[in-house]
C-alpha positions, 0 to 999 in steps of 0.5 A: 513435553518435546525431546531436547532433540526436537527442541533443539531442531526448532531451535534451528529451524527459527534461526534460520527463518529468523535470517531470511526475515532479517535480510528480507528487513535490511532489503526493504529499509533500502528500498523505502529510504529510495522509494521515500526519496522519490515522494518527497521528491514529486510531492512540491510539483504535483501540488503546485500543479494542483495549486495551479488548478484550483486557481483556474477552475473556478473562472473557467467555463464549466465546459471548458473541458470535458474533464471539469464537466460535473454531471449526475452520478449515476456510476462511479470508478475507483482506482484501487492501488495495491501491492503485488507482493505480501509481507505487509502486514494489514496494509493491503487489508486496510485499503481495500476495506476502506475503499469497499465501505466507501464504494457502498456509499457510490452508484454501481462502482467498478474498479480499476485494479492496480497490484495482485493483492488487489486483484484477487480481492476484488475476485475473490468478492466478485466485485466488477472490474473494468481493468487490471493492472501489476508488475509496475515494479519498485521504480516505475515512470510515467511511461508504466502509469500513463496507461492507468490514467487514461483508462480512468480518463476513457471511461469518465470521457466515454460516460462510463464513470461520472466519479473517478476516485482514487484508493492508495494508500498514503506514506507518511513516515515509516510508522505511519501509513494511511488508507487514503480515497480521493476523487480526482474526476470531474476535477475541481478545486479542493478544500476552497470554498468557491465563494471566498475566492477573489474575483481573478481574472485569467487571460488565456494564451492561446486560448482557455481550451488549449492550455486546459486540454494540455494541464488537465490530462497531465494532473490525472495522470501525475496523481496516478503517478504521485498515488503509485510513488506513495503506495511503493514507499507504504509497502517497504516501510510496512515490510520493513516494520512486518520483518522487524517485528517478526526478526523479533518474534523469532529471537524470542522464539529462541529464547523460550526453546532455548530455556525450555531444551535447557530444562530438558538436558537438566531434567535429562542429566538428573534422570541419568544421575539417579537411575546410576545412583539407584543401580549403585545403591542397588549393587551394595546392598547384593 
């Protein structure tokens, strides 16, 4: 059984760790609120732009833009978005596991790794990586994320990849983050039955190619930007929950050590009293 002094030392150590986890919890809560506001503010724009694509793509010519071109899938590319830092529980582990399981069903899948944790995982598993991006920060702009989208589009347009997928953790709520894999290239309407679409005809000004040339690359760039915002909000939520759990666990550990220290102190006092009583009795008999 540990001595009372050792238990007191453990209590001080755990209390110091608890102060750190509590500070990290407070910081993550503040960053999560800011990231959540960014996600909710940008979602309507991304959803509206995708709605425009869903309306236009079925009525556009298949060769109106290279990003709409479907071809036989021989090679696939996955943009894997993870965090740069740890202490997020199973957030990155769940996403990487889902992504690799999905990649096994794709022919000759390669990766664009975003985030140091994903880069490390892919290197450890010796997965083919086309490009690596890290240190994007907690408040990214499109200037930070556009190189990722441009790399994915270049791989698709160059014929190196026939399909491009986006893997990220979607922010649902503070307590729920969902790992998600979504196909972004070639661009096709999502969750729409083309046979049920109304036969709407569009007049393009100046022409369909010019309009699609302006809209489609922006949609890909926005999809990547939105996914990164979703992942950042999920990261801070997961870290806040992890730090709260760590703080609560530290409290339980302190209580357990305190109880053990009190028992050790009581046992020490009882032992000293018995020794004093035994010594007094020995003196009386002598």
